[in-house]
N, CA, C and O atoms as a CHARMM CRD file, in Angstrom:
* protein
*
  372
    1    1 MET  N     86.94500 -23.83400 -81.36000 PROA 1      0.00000
    2    1 MET  CA    85.56500 -23.66000 -80.94900 PROA 1      0.00000
    3    1 MET  C     84.70900 -24.76800 -81.53300 PROA 1      0.00000
    4    1 MET  O     84.89500 -25.17600 -82.67900 PROA 1      0.00000
    5    2 SER  N     83.79400 -25.23500 -80.75400 PROA 2      0.00000
    6    2 SER  CA    82.86700 -26.24800 -81.26600 PROA 2      0.00000
    7    2 SER  C     81.66700 -25.56300 -81.89900 PROA 2      0.00000
    8    2 SER  O     81.26700 -24.47500 -81.48600 PROA 2      0.00000
    9    3 ASP  N     81.10100 -26.21000 -82.90000 PROA 3      0.00000
   10    3 ASP  CA    79.97300 -25.59400 -83.59300 PROA 3      0.00000
   11    3 ASP  C     78.65000 -25.88300 -82.90000 PROA 3      0.00000
   12    3 ASP  O     77.60900 -25.43600 -83.38300 PROA 3      0.00000
   13    4 THR  N     78.64600 -26.61200 -81.79000 PROA 4      0.00000
   14    4 THR  CA    77.39700 -26.85200 -81.07300 PROA 4      0.00000
   15    4 THR  C     76.90000 -25.59000 -80.38800 PROA 4      0.00000
   16    4 THR  O     75.69300 -25.41300 -80.22600 PROA 4      0.00000
   17    5 ALA  N     77.79000 -24.72800 -79.99000 PROA 5      0.00000
   18    5 ALA  CA    77.38500 -23.48300 -79.33500 PROA 5      0.00000
   19    5 ALA  C     76.69800 -22.54300 -80.32600 PROA 5      0.00000
   20    5 ALA  O     75.79100 -21.79600 -79.95700 PROA 5      0.00000
   21    6 THR  N     77.13500 -22.58500 -81.58200 PROA 6      0.00000
   22    6 THR  CA    76.52600 -21.69300 -82.56600 PROA 6      0.00000
   23    6 THR  C     75.17500 -22.21000 -83.04800 PROA 6      0.00000
   24    6 THR  O     74.30900 -21.41300 -83.40700 PROA 6      0.00000
   25    7 THR  N     74.97700 -23.52900 -83.06300 PROA 7      0.00000
   26    7 THR  CA    73.71500 -24.06400 -83.56900 PROA 7      0.00000
   27    7 THR  C     72.56700 -23.84700 -82.59000 PROA 7      0.00000
   28    7 THR  O     71.41300 -23.76400 -83.01000 PROA 7      0.00000
   29    8 THR  N     72.85700 -23.75500 -81.30500 PROA 8      0.00000
   30    8 THR  CA    71.78300 -23.55600 -80.33700 PROA 8      0.00000
   31    8 THR  C     71.25700 -22.12100 -80.37200 PROA 8      0.00000
   32    8 THR  O     70.10900 -21.88600 -79.99500 PROA 8      0.00000
   33    9 THR  N     72.06300 -21.16200 -80.81200 PROA 9      0.00000
   34    9 THR  CA    71.62500 -19.77200 -80.82400 PROA 9      0.00000
   35    9 THR  C     71.16100 -19.31000 -82.20700 PROA 9      0.00000
   36    9 THR  O     70.77000 -18.15300 -82.36400 PROA 9      0.00000
   37   10 ASP  N     71.19600 -20.18900 -83.21100 PROA 10     0.00000
   38   10 ASP  CA    70.81200 -19.79500 -84.56100 PROA 10     0.00000
   39   10 ASP  C     69.31600 -19.51400 -84.68700 PROA 10     0.00000
   40   10 ASP  O     68.92300 -18.54200 -85.33200 PROA 10     0.00000
   41   11 ALA  N     68.49500 -20.33700 -84.08900 PROA 11     0.00000
   42   11 ALA  CA    67.04100 -20.18300 -84.23000 PROA 11     0.00000
   43   11 ALA  C     66.55100 -19.07800 -83.30300 PROA 11     0.00000
   44   11 ALA  O     66.79400 -19.13000 -82.09700 PROA 11     0.00000
   45   12 PRO  N     65.86100 -18.07700 -83.85200 PROA 12     0.00000
   46   12 PRO  CA    65.33500 -17.01800 -82.98100 PROA 12     0.00000
   47   12 PRO  C     64.17500 -17.53700 -82.14400 PROA 12     0.00000
   48   12 PRO  O     63.36500 -18.33100 -82.62400 PROA 12     0.00000
   49   13 ALA  N     64.09400 -17.10000 -80.92000 PROA 13     0.00000
   50   13 ALA  CA    63.02300 -17.53300 -80.02500 PROA 13     0.00000
   51   13 ALA  C     61.73200 -16.80600 -80.38700 PROA 13     0.00000
   52   13 ALA  O     61.72300 -15.59000 -80.57400 PROA 13     0.00000
   53   14 ARG  N     60.64400 -17.56700 -80.48300 PROA 14     0.00000
   54   14 ARG  CA    59.35200 -16.96200 -80.79100 PROA 14     0.00000
   55   14 ARG  C     58.75400 -16.40700 -79.51100 PROA 14     0.00000
   56   14 ARG  O     58.80600 -17.05200 -78.46300 PROA 14     0.00000
   57   15 GLY  N     58.19100 -15.22400 -79.59300 PROA 15     0.00000
   58   15 GLY  CA    57.62500 -14.58800 -78.42400 PROA 15     0.00000
   59   15 GLY  C     56.34900 -15.25700 -77.97200 PROA 15     0.00000
   60   15 GLY  O     55.76100 -16.05400 -78.70300 PROA 15     0.00000
   61   16 LEU  N     55.92600 -14.93500 -76.77900 PROA 16     0.00000
   62   16 LEU  CA    54.68200 -15.48300 -76.25200 PROA 16     0.00000
   63   16 LEU  C     53.49800 -14.87600 -76.98600 PROA 16     0.00000
   64   16 LEU  O     53.52100 -13.70500 -77.36500 PROA 16     0.00000
   65   17 ARG  N     52.47400 -15.67600 -77.18000 PROA 17     0.00000
   66   17 ARG  CA    51.28500 -15.20100 -77.87000 PROA 17     0.00000
   67   17 ARG  C     50.17900 -14.91900 -76.88000 PROA 17     0.00000
   68   17 ARG  O     50.01100 -15.64400 -75.90000 PROA 17     0.00000
   69   18 LYS  N     49.42500 -13.86400 -77.13600 PROA 18     0.00000
   70   18 LYS  CA    48.32800 -13.51100 -76.24900 PROA 18     0.00000
   71   18 LYS  C     47.19700 -14.50900 -76.40800 PROA 18     0.00000
   72   18 LYS  O     46.96500 -15.03500 -77.49700 PROA 18     0.00000
   73   19 SER  N     46.50500 -14.76000 -75.32700 PROA 19     0.00000
   74   19 SER  CA    45.36600 -15.66500 -75.34000 PROA 19     0.00000
   75   19 SER  C     44.22100 -14.98400 -74.59800 PROA 19     0.00000
   76   19 SER  O     44.42600 -14.40900 -73.52900 PROA 19     0.00000
   77   20 LEU  N     43.00900 -15.04800 -75.16500 PROA 20     0.00000
   78   20 LEU  CA    41.85000 -14.40000 -74.57500 PROA 20     0.00000
   79   20 LEU  C     40.68500 -15.36900 -74.50900 PROA 20     0.00000
   80   20 LEU  O     40.61800 -16.32400 -75.28200 PROA 20     0.00000
   81   21 VAL  N     39.76500 -15.12100 -73.58000 PROA 21     0.00000
   82   21 VAL  CA    38.54000 -15.90200 -73.47300 PROA 21     0.00000
   83   21 VAL  C     37.37900 -14.96100 -73.74300 PROA 21     0.00000
   84   21 VAL  O     37.32500 -13.85600 -73.20400 PROA 21     0.00000
   85   22 GLY  N     36.44600 -15.40800 -74.58400 PROA 22     0.00000
   86   22 GLY  CA    35.31300 -14.56000 -74.91500 PROA 22     0.00000
   87   22 GLY  C     34.12400 -15.37200 -75.38100 PROA 22     0.00000
   88   22 GLY  O     34.13900 -16.60200 -75.34700 PROA 22     0.00000
   89   23 GLU  N     33.08600 -14.65900 -75.82000 PROA 23     0.00000
   90   23 GLU  CA    31.84200 -15.27400 -76.24900 PROA 23     0.00000
   91   23 GLU  C     31.64900 -15.03800 -77.74100 PROA 23     0.00000
   92   23 GLU  O     31.89700 -13.94100 -78.24200 PROA 23     0.00000
   93   24 VAL  N     31.20300 -16.08000 -78.45200 PROA 24     0.00000
   94   24 VAL  CA    30.96100 -15.96400 -79.88200 PROA 24     0.00000
   95   24 VAL  C     29.67700 -15.16300 -80.09700 PROA 24     0.00000
   96   24 VAL  O     28.61600 -15.53500 -79.59500 PROA 24     0.00000
   97   25 VAL  N     29.77800 -14.06100 -80.84600 PROA 25     0.00000
   98   25 VAL  CA    28.60800 -13.22800 -81.12000 PROA 25     0.00000
   99   25 VAL  C     28.14800 -13.35500 -82.56400 PROA 25     0.00000
  100   25 VAL  O     27.05000 -12.91000 -82.89900 PROA 25     0.00000
  101   26 SER  N     28.97900 -13.96400 -83.44000 PROA 26     0.00000
  102   26 SER  CA    28.57200 -14.19000 -84.82200 PROA 26     0.00000
  103   26 SER  C     29.34100 -15.38100 -85.37900 PROA 26     0.00000
  104   26 SER  O     30.55500 -15.49700 -85.21100 PROA 26     0.00000
  105   27 ASP  N     28.58900 -16.27800 -86.05700 PROA 27     0.00000
  106   27 ASP  CA    29.21700 -17.42400 -86.72000 PROA 27     0.00000
  107   27 ASP  C     28.71000 -17.55800 -88.15100 PROA 27     0.00000
  108   27 ASP  O     28.70600 -18.65600 -88.70800 PROA 27     0.00000
  109   28 LYS  N     28.28500 -16.45700 -88.74400 PROA 28     0.00000
  110   28 LYS  CA    27.67500 -16.48300 -90.06900 PROA 28     0.00000
  111   28 LYS  C     28.68700 -16.63200 -91.19900 PROA 28     0.00000
  112   28 LYS  O     28.32400 -17.05700 -92.29600 PROA 28     0.00000
  113   29 MET  N     29.95100 -16.28900 -90.94900 PROA 29     0.00000
  114   29 MET  CA    30.97000 -16.38200 -91.99600 PROA 29     0.00000
  115   29 MET  C     31.54300 -17.79200 -92.04800 PROA 29     0.00000
  116   29 MET  O     31.46100 -18.54400 -91.07700 PROA 29     0.00000
  117   30 ASP  N     32.12800 -18.14600 -93.20100 PROA 30     0.00000
  118   30 ASP  CA    32.74300 -19.45300 -93.36400 PROA 30     0.00000
  119   30 ASP  C     34.13900 -19.43800 -92.74600 PROA 30     0.00000
  120   30 ASP  O     34.97300 -18.60800 -93.10900 PROA 30     0.00000
  121   31 LYS  N     34.39000 -20.35200 -91.81400 PROA 31     0.00000
  122   31 LYS  CA    35.67500 -20.51100 -91.12100 PROA 31     0.00000
  123   31 LYS  C     36.07800 -19.28200 -90.32200 PROA 31     0.00000
  124   31 LYS  O     37.26400 -19.07900 -90.06500 PROA 31     0.00000
  125   32 THR  N     35.11700 -18.46100 -89.92600 PROA 32     0.00000
  126   32 THR  CA    35.40700 -17.26900 -89.13600 PROA 32     0.00000
  127   32 THR  C     34.31800 -17.07400 -88.09200 PROA 32     0.00000
  128   32 THR  O     33.13500 -17.25300 -88.38300 PROA 32     0.00000
  129   33 VAL  N     34.71200 -16.71000 -86.88300 PROA 33     0.00000
  130   33 VAL  CA    33.77100 -16.33900 -85.83400 PROA 33     0.00000
  131   33 VAL  C     34.17400 -14.98000 -85.29000 PROA 33     0.00000
  132   33 VAL  O     35.34600 -14.60400 -85.32300 PROA 33     0.00000
  133   34 VAL  N     33.18600 -14.24700 -84.78800 PROA 34     0.00000
  134   34 VAL  CA    33.45300 -12.98200 -84.12300 PROA 34     0.00000
  135   34 VAL  C     33.31100 -13.23200 -82.62600 PROA 34     0.00000
  136   34 VAL  O     32.27400 -13.70700 -82.16300 PROA 34     0.00000
  137   35 VAL  N     34.35400 -12.91200 -81.87900 PROA 35     0.00000
  138   35 VAL  CA    34.40200 -13.17600 -80.44300 PROA 35     0.00000
  139   35 VAL  C     34.43200 -11.85400 -79.70000 PROA 35     0.00000
  140   35 VAL  O     35.24300 -10.97900 -80.00300 PROA 35     0.00000
  141   36 ARG  N     33.53400 -11.71200 -78.71700 PROA 36     0.00000
  142   36 ARG  CA    33.49700 -10.50300 -77.88100 PROA 36     0.00000
  143   36 ARG  C     34.17200 -10.81700 -76.55400 PROA 36     0.00000
  144   36 ARG  O     33.81700 -11.78400 -75.87900 PROA 36     0.00000
  145   37 THR  N     35.14600  -9.99300 -76.18600 PROA 37     0.00000
  146   37 THR  CA    35.81100 -10.13800 -74.89200 PROA 37     0.00000
  147   37 THR  C     35.45600  -8.95000 -74.01700 PROA 37     0.00000
  148   37 THR  O     35.30800  -7.82600 -74.49600 PROA 37     0.00000
  149   38 VAL  N     35.32600  -9.21500 -72.73800 PROA 38     0.00000
  150   38 VAL  CA    35.02300  -8.16300 -71.76600 PROA 38     0.00000
  151   38 VAL  C     36.13900  -8.14700 -70.74000 PROA 38     0.00000
  152   38 VAL  O     36.39900  -9.15200 -70.07700 PROA 38     0.00000
  153   39 SER  N     36.79800  -7.00400 -70.61000 PROA 39     0.00000
  154   39 SER  CA    37.82400  -6.85100 -69.58600 PROA 39     0.00000
  155   39 SER  C     37.44500  -5.69700 -68.67900 PROA 39     0.00000
  156   39 SER  O     36.89100  -4.69000 -69.12200 PROA 39     0.00000
  157   40 ARG  N     37.75200  -5.86100 -67.40300 PROA 40     0.00000
  158   40 ARG  CA    37.43900  -4.82000 -66.41700 PROA 40     0.00000
  159   40 ARG  C     38.71100  -4.04100 -66.13500 PROA 40     0.00000
  160   40 ARG  O     39.69200  -4.59100 -65.63500 PROA 40     0.00000
  161   41 VAL  N     38.68600  -2.74000 -66.46400 PROA 41     0.00000
  162   41 VAL  CA    39.86000  -1.88900 -66.29200 PROA 41     0.00000
  163   41 VAL  C     39.46500  -0.61900 -65.54300 PROA 41     0.00000
  164   41 VAL  O     38.32200  -0.17300 -65.64700 PROA 41     0.00000
  165   42 PRO  N     40.39000  -0.03600 -64.79400 PROA 42     0.00000
  166   42 PRO  CA    40.07500   1.22900 -64.13100 PROA 42     0.00000
  167   42 PRO  C     40.05900   2.39000 -65.12900 PROA 42     0.00000
  168   42 PRO  O     40.85800   2.42500 -66.06400 PROA 42     0.00000
  169   43 HSD  N     39.15000   3.32700 -64.92200 PROA 43     0.00000
  170   43 HSD  CA    39.07700   4.52400 -65.75300 PROA 43     0.00000
  171   43 HSD  C     40.37500   5.30400 -65.58900 PROA 43     0.00000
  172   43 HSD  O     40.92900   5.38000 -64.49200 PROA 43     0.00000
  173   44 ARG  N     40.85900   5.88800 -66.69500 PROA 44     0.00000
  174   44 ARG  CA    42.16200   6.56800 -66.65100 PROA 44     0.00000
  175   44 ARG  C     42.19200   7.72000 -65.66200 PROA 44     0.00000
  176   44 ARG  O     43.18900   7.92200 -64.96900 PROA 44     0.00000
  177   45 ARG  N     41.11300   8.47000 -65.59400 PROA 45     0.00000
  178   45 ARG  CA    41.12300   9.66300 -64.75300 PROA 45     0.00000
  179   45 ARG  C     40.48600   9.44200 -63.39000 PROA 45     0.00000
  180   45 ARG  O     41.00900   9.89700 -62.37200 PROA 45     0.00000
  181   46 PHE  N     39.35200   8.74000 -63.37300 PROA 46     0.00000
  182   46 PHE  CA    38.58200   8.64500 -62.13400 PROA 46     0.00000
  183   46 PHE  C     38.81000   7.36300 -61.36200 PROA 46     0.00000
  184   46 PHE  O     38.45300   7.29000 -60.18600 PROA 46     0.00000
  185   47 GLY  N     39.39600   6.34900 -61.98300 PROA 47     0.00000
  186   47 GLY  CA    39.73200   5.13100 -61.25700 PROA 47     0.00000
  187   47 GLY  C     38.59500   4.14200 -61.08200 PROA 47     0.00000
  188   47 GLY  O     38.82100   3.03800 -60.58800 PROA 47     0.00000
  189   48 LYS  N     37.37400   4.50400 -61.47400 PROA 48     0.00000
  190   48 LYS  CA    36.24600   3.58600 -61.34200 PROA 48     0.00000
  191   48 LYS  C     36.42500   2.42300 -62.32200 PROA 48     0.00000
  192   48 LYS  O     36.85200   2.62600 -63.45900 PROA 48     0.00000
  193   49 ILE  N     36.10500   1.22800 -61.88600 PROA 49     0.00000
  194   49 ILE  CA    36.22900   0.04700 -62.73100 PROA 49     0.00000
  195   49 ILE  C     35.13200   0.07100 -63.79300 PROA 49     0.00000
  196   49 ILE  O     33.94700   0.16100 -63.47200 PROA 49     0.00000
  197   50 ILE  N     35.54200  -0.01100 -65.06400 PROA 50     0.00000
  198   50 ILE  CA    34.57500  -0.02500 -66.16300 PROA 50     0.00000
  199   50 ILE  C     34.84400  -1.24900 -67.03700 PROA 50     0.00000
  200   50 ILE  O     35.93500  -1.81800 -67.01900 PROA 50     0.00000
  201   51 LYS  N     33.82600  -1.63800 -67.79700 PROA 51     0.00000
  202   51 LYS  CA    33.97600  -2.76700 -68.71300 PROA 51     0.00000
  203   51 LYS  C     34.50600  -2.25500 -70.04100 PROA 51     0.00000
  204   51 LYS  O     34.01000  -1.26300 -70.57500 PROA 51     0.00000
  205   52 HSD  N     35.50700  -2.92900 -70.56800 PROA 52     0.00000
  206   52 HSD  CA    36.02500  -2.62100 -71.90200 PROA 52     0.00000
  207   52 HSD  C     35.67900  -3.79500 -72.79000 PROA 52     0.00000
  208   52 HSD  O     36.16600  -4.90300 -72.56800 PROA 52     0.00000
  209   53 ILE  N     34.84300  -3.57000 -73.79800 PROA 53     0.00000
  210   53 ILE  CA    34.37400  -4.62700 -74.68600 PROA 53     0.00000
  211   53 ILE  C     35.09500  -4.49400 -76.02500 PROA 53     0.00000
  212   53 ILE  O     35.14900  -3.40900 -76.60600 PROA 53     0.00000
  213   54 ALA  N     35.64300  -5.60000 -76.50600 PROA 54     0.00000
  214   54 ALA  CA    36.33300  -5.61700 -77.79500 PROA 54     0.00000
  215   54 ALA  C     35.86300  -6.82600 -78.58500 PROA 54     0.00000
  216   54 ALA  O     35.55100  -7.87000 -78.01200 PROA 54     0.00000
  217   55 LYS  N     35.81200  -6.68000 -79.91800 PROA 55     0.00000
  218   55 LYS  CA    35.43000  -7.78600 -80.79000 PROA 55     0.00000
  219   55 LYS  C     36.63200  -8.18200 -81.63500 PROA 55     0.00000
  220   55 LYS  O     37.36400  -7.32500 -82.13000 PROA 55     0.00000
  221   56 PHE  N     36.82800  -9.48200 -81.79500 PROA 56     0.00000
  222   56 PHE  CA    37.93000 -10.00800 -82.58100 PROA 56     0.00000
  223   56 PHE  C     37.38600 -11.01000 -83.59100 PROA 56     0.00000
  224   56 PHE  O     36.51300 -11.81400 -83.26400 PROA 56     0.00000
  225   57 HSD  N     37.90200 -10.96400 -84.82000 PROA 57     0.00000
  226   57 HSD  CA    37.59300 -11.97700 -85.82100 PROA 57     0.00000
  227   57 HSD  C     38.61500 -13.09200 -85.65400 PROA 57     0.00000
  228   57 HSD  O     39.82000 -12.84400 -85.68700 PROA 57     0.00000
  229   58 ALA  N     38.13500 -14.32300 -85.47400 PROA 58     0.00000
  230   58 ALA  CA    39.02500 -15.45500 -85.23100 PROA 58     0.00000
  231   58 ALA  C     38.78600 -16.54500 -86.26200 PROA 58     0.00000
  232   58 ALA  O     37.66100 -16.76500 -86.71000 PROA 58     0.00000
  233   59 HSD  N     39.87100 -17.22600 -86.63200 PROA 59     0.00000
  234   59 HSD  CA    39.80300 -18.30400 -87.61700 PROA 59     0.00000
  235   59 HSD  C     39.32600 -19.58500 -86.93800 PROA 59     0.00000
  236   59 HSD  O     39.90800 -20.02700 -85.94800 PROA 59     0.00000
  237   60 ASP  N     38.25400 -20.18100 -87.48500 PROA 60     0.00000
  238   60 ASP  CA    37.67300 -21.42600 -86.98300 PROA 60     0.00000
  239   60 ASP  C     37.68500 -22.42500 -88.13500 PROA 60     0.00000
  240   60 ASP  O     36.73800 -22.48300 -88.91800 PROA 60     0.00000
  241   61 GLU  N     38.74100 -23.20100 -88.23900 PROA 61     0.00000
  242   61 GLU  CA    38.97200 -24.06600 -89.39800 PROA 61     0.00000
  243   61 GLU  C     37.83600 -25.04700 -89.65600 PROA 61     0.00000
  244   61 GLU  O     37.47100 -25.27500 -90.80900 PROA 61     0.00000
  245   62 LYS  N     37.26600 -25.63700 -88.59100 PROA 62     0.00000
  246   62 LYS  CA    36.24600 -26.68300 -88.76200 PROA 62     0.00000
  247   62 LYS  C     34.82600 -26.17400 -88.56700 PROA 62     0.00000
  248   62 LYS  O     33.89400 -26.97800 -88.53300 PROA 62     0.00000
  249   63 ASN  N     34.63200 -24.87700 -88.44000 PROA 63     0.00000
  250   63 ASN  CA    33.30800 -24.28400 -88.18000 PROA 63     0.00000
  251   63 ASN  C     32.63200 -24.93900 -86.97300 PROA 63     0.00000
  252   63 ASN  O     31.44800 -25.27100 -87.02300 PROA 63     0.00000
  253   64 GLU  N     33.39300 -25.12200 -85.89000 PROA 64     0.00000
  254   64 GLU  CA    32.88000 -25.79700 -84.69800 PROA 64     0.00000
  255   64 GLU  C     32.10300 -24.86600 -83.78000 PROA 64     0.00000
  256   64 GLU  O     31.08200 -25.26400 -83.22100 PROA 64     0.00000
  257   65 ALA  N     32.56700 -23.64000 -83.61500 PROA 65     0.00000
  258   65 ALA  CA    31.97800 -22.71900 -82.64100 PROA 65     0.00000
  259   65 ALA  C     30.63200 -22.20500 -83.12600 PROA 65     0.00000
  260   65 ALA  O     30.46200 -21.87700 -84.30100 PROA 65     0.00000
  261   66 LYS  N     29.69700 -22.14200 -82.22000 PROA 66     0.00000
  262   66 LYS  CA    28.35200 -21.65400 -82.52500 PROA 66     0.00000
  263   66 LYS  C     28.04900 -20.42500 -81.67600 PROA 66     0.00000
  264   66 LYS  O     28.77000 -20.11300 -80.72900 PROA 66     0.00000
  265   67 LEU  N     26.98800 -19.74700 -82.02700 PROA 67     0.00000
  266   67 LEU  CA    26.57700 -18.52600 -81.35100 PROA 67     0.00000
  267   67 LEU  C     26.37800 -18.78000 -79.85500 PROA 67     0.00000
  268   67 LEU  O     25.67300 -19.71300 -79.47300 PROA 67     0.00000
  269   68 GLY  N     26.99300 -17.96000 -79.01800 PROA 68     0.00000
  270   68 GLY  CA    26.84100 -18.07700 -77.57400 PROA 68     0.00000
  271   68 GLY  C     27.88900 -18.93500 -76.89400 PROA 68     0.00000
  272   68 GLY  O     27.92900 -18.96800 -75.66400 PROA 68     0.00000
  273   69 ASP  N     28.74100 -19.63100 -77.63700 PROA 69     0.00000
  274   69 ASP  CA    29.77400 -20.47000 -77.04000 PROA 69     0.00000
  275   69 ASP  C     30.83700 -19.61700 -76.35900 PROA 69     0.00000
  276   69 ASP  O     31.14000 -18.50900 -76.80000 PROA 69     0.00000
  277   70 LYS  N     31.39400 -20.14900 -75.28100 PROA 70     0.00000
  278   70 LYS  CA    32.52600 -19.51600 -74.62400 PROA 70     0.00000
  279   70 LYS  C     33.78400 -20.17500 -75.18000 PROA 70     0.00000
  280   70 LYS  O     33.93600 -21.39300 -75.09000 PROA 70     0.00000
  281   71 VAL  N     34.69400 -19.37300 -75.75800 PROA 71     0.00000
  282   71 VAL  CA    35.85700 -19.92300 -76.46900 PROA 71     0.00000
  283   71 VAL  C     37.14400 -19.24900 -76.02600 PROA 71     0.00000
  284   71 VAL  O     37.13600 -18.15400 -75.46300 PROA 71     0.00000
  285   72 ARG  N     38.25200 -19.93400 -76.29600 PROA 72     0.00000
  286   72 ARG  CA    39.58000 -19.36200 -76.08000 PROA 72     0.00000
  287   72 ARG  C     40.19200 -19.12200 -77.45000 PROA 72     0.00000
  288   72 ARG  O     40.19000 -20.01000 -78.30300 PROA 72     0.00000
  289   73 ILE  N     40.72500 -17.89900 -77.66300 PROA 73     0.00000
  290   73 ILE  CA    41.37900 -17.55900 -78.92300 PROA 73     0.00000
  291   73 ILE  C     42.82900 -17.17800 -78.64600 PROA 73     0.00000
  292   73 ILE  O     43.17100 -16.75700 -77.54100 PROA 73     0.00000
  293   74 MET  N     43.67600 -17.33100 -79.66100 PROA 74     0.00000
  294   74 MET  CA    45.09600 -17.03200 -79.51800 PROA 74     0.00000
  295   74 MET  C     45.56400 -16.19800 -80.70200 PROA 74     0.00000
  296   74 MET  O     45.08900 -16.36800 -81.82500 PROA 74     0.00000
  297   75 GLU  N     46.49100 -15.30600 -80.43700 PROA 75     0.00000
  298   75 GLU  CA    47.06300 -14.45200 -81.46600 PROA 75     0.00000
  299   75 GLU  C     47.80100 -15.29500 -82.50600 PROA 75     0.00000
  300   75 GLU  O     48.40100 -16.31600 -82.17100 PROA 75     0.00000
  301   76 THR  N     47.75400 -14.86400 -83.76400 PROA 76     0.00000
  302   76 THR  CA    48.46900 -15.56400 -84.82300 PROA 76     0.00000
  303   76 THR  C     48.87300 -14.56000 -85.89200 PROA 76     0.00000
  304   76 THR  O     48.60200 -13.36600 -85.76900 PROA 76     0.00000
  305   77 ARG  N     49.51300 -15.04600 -86.92700 PROA 77     0.00000
  306   77 ARG  CA    49.90700 -14.15800 -88.01700 PROA 77     0.00000
  307   77 ARG  C     48.65200 -13.66400 -88.73900 PROA 77     0.00000
  308   77 ARG  O     47.60200 -14.29400 -88.61300 PROA 77     0.00000
  309   78 PRO  N     48.72000 -12.57000 -89.48500 PROA 78     0.00000
  310   78 PRO  CA    47.53900 -12.09300 -90.20800 PROA 78     0.00000
  311   78 PRO  C     47.06700 -13.12000 -91.23600 PROA 78     0.00000
  312   78 PRO  O     47.83000 -13.54700 -92.10300 PROA 78     0.00000
  313   79 LEU  N     45.79700 -13.50900 -91.12200 PROA 79     0.00000
  314   79 LEU  CA    45.21200 -14.48100 -92.03700 PROA 79     0.00000
  315   79 LEU  C     44.36800 -13.80200 -93.10900 PROA 79     0.00000
  316   79 LEU  O     44.18900 -14.35000 -94.19600 PROA 79     0.00000
  317   80 SER  N     43.85700 -12.62800 -92.81400 PROA 80     0.00000
  318   80 SER  CA    43.10400 -11.83900 -93.78200 PROA 80     0.00000
  319   80 SER  C     43.14000 -10.39200 -93.30100 PROA 80     0.00000
  320   80 SER  O     43.91300 -10.04100 -92.41000 PROA 80     0.00000
  321   81 ARG  N     42.29700  -9.56400 -93.89900 PROA 81     0.00000
  322   81 ARG  CA    42.30800  -8.14700 -93.52700 PROA 81     0.00000
  323   81 ARG  C     41.94100  -7.93800 -92.06400 PROA 81     0.00000
  324   81 ARG  O     42.48600  -7.04700 -91.41300 PROA 81     0.00000
  325   82 LEU  N     41.03300  -8.74000 -91.54300 PROA 82     0.00000
  326   82 LEU  CA    40.57700  -8.56800 -90.16500 PROA 82     0.00000
  327   82 LEU  C     41.03000  -9.67400 -89.20700 PROA 82     0.00000
  328   82 LEU  O     41.07200  -9.45200 -87.99700 PROA 82     0.00000
  329   83 LYS  N     41.36500 -10.84000 -89.71600 PROA 83     0.00000
  330   83 LYS  CA    41.65500 -11.98600 -88.84000 PROA 83     0.00000
  331   83 LYS  C     43.11700 -12.01900 -88.42400 PROA 83     0.00000
  332   83 LYS  O     44.01700 -12.18800 -89.24700 PROA 83     0.00000
  333   84 ARG  N     43.33000 -11.85000 -87.10900 PROA 84     0.00000
  334   84 ARG  CA    44.66000 -11.98300 -86.51800 PROA 84     0.00000
  335   84 ARG  C     44.63300 -12.93000 -85.32400 PROA 84     0.00000
  336   84 ARG  O     45.59400 -12.99200 -84.55800 PROA 84     0.00000
  337   85 TRP  N     43.54600 -13.66000 -85.16500 PROA 85     0.00000
  338   85 TRP  CA    43.35800 -14.57100 -84.04300 PROA 85     0.00000
  339   85 TRP  C     42.87300 -15.90900 -84.57800 PROA 85     0.00000
  340   85 TRP  O     42.31100 -15.97500 -85.67200 PROA 85     0.00000
  341   86 ARG  N     43.08900 -16.98000 -83.80900 PROA 86     0.00000
  342   86 ARG  CA    42.58200 -18.29100 -84.17800 PROA 86     0.00000
  343   86 ARG  C     41.94400 -18.95100 -82.97000 PROA 86     0.00000
  344   86 ARG  O     42.32000 -18.70100 -81.82500 PROA 86     0.00000
  345   87 LEU  N     40.96800 -19.79800 -83.25700 PROA 87     0.00000
  346   87 LEU  CA    40.24400 -20.50500 -82.21100 PROA 87     0.00000
  347   87 LEU  C     41.11500 -21.62500 -81.66800 PROA 87     0.00000
  348   87 LEU  O     41.61900 -22.44500 -82.43600 PROA 87     0.00000
  349   88 VAL  N     41.29800 -21.67000 -80.34900 PROA 88     0.00000
  350   88 VAL  CA    42.10700 -22.70600 -79.72500 PROA 88     0.00000
  351   88 VAL  C     41.20600 -23.81700 -79.21800 PROA 88     0.00000
  352   88 VAL  O     41.43000 -24.98900 -79.52200 PROA 88     0.00000
  353   89 GLU  N     40.17700 -23.45200 -78.43800 PROA 89     0.00000
  354   89 GLU  CA    39.28600 -24.47100 -77.88300 PROA 89     0.00000
  355   89 GLU  C     37.94100 -23.85100 -77.54000 PROA 89     0.00000
  356   89 GLU  O     37.82200 -22.64400 -77.33400 PROA 89     0.00000
  357   90 ILE  N     36.93700 -24.70700 -77.48600 PROA 90     0.00000
  358   90 ILE  CA    35.60400 -24.29700 -77.06100 PROA 90     0.00000
  359   90 ILE  C     35.47100 -24.70500 -75.60400 PROA 90     0.00000
  360   90 ILE  O     35.56200 -25.88800 -75.27700 PROA 90     0.00000
  361   91 LEU  N     35.25600 -23.73100 -74.72900 PROA 91     0.00000
  362   91 LEU  CA    35.19700 -24.01000 -73.29500 PROA 91     0.00000
  363   91 LEU  C     33.81200 -24.46800 -72.85900 PROA 91     0.00000
  364   91 LEU  O     33.69000 -25.34500 -72.00300 PROA 91     0.00000
  365   92 LYS  N     32.76200 -23.88000 -73.44200 PROA 92     0.00000
  366   92 LYS  CA    31.40200 -24.23000 -73.03600 PROA 92     0.00000
  367   92 LYS  C     30.45700 -24.00500 -74.19600 PROA 92     0.00000
  368   92 LYS  O     30.49900 -22.95000 -74.82800 PROA 92     0.00000
  369   93 HSD  N     29.59900 -24.98100 -74.49300 PROA 93     0.00000
  370   93 HSD  CA    28.60400 -24.83400 -75.56600 PROA 93     0.00000
  371   93 HSD  C     27.39800 -24.09100 -75.05000 PROA 93     0.00000
  372   93 HSD  O     26.44700 -23.86400 -75.79700 PROA 93     0.00000
């Protein structure tokens, strides 16, 4: 047996990471922004489309994002008690 077959399967494949687009609602913390995302989902019982609003704390290494910016965030390893997301890009100032 050749050992090339074993070396290709040694590294575990990393799963896909979730990515969301939202609006910055707070930039008062150092290297952290709070991003609000709005998703439209059907009501469980009645089926009417409702807005589901969620807030995420995201890591902003360079303090680039400002209040009101539209940003893309991506899932990452836990960085603190609340931060599990990181800022990928600023879509609109």
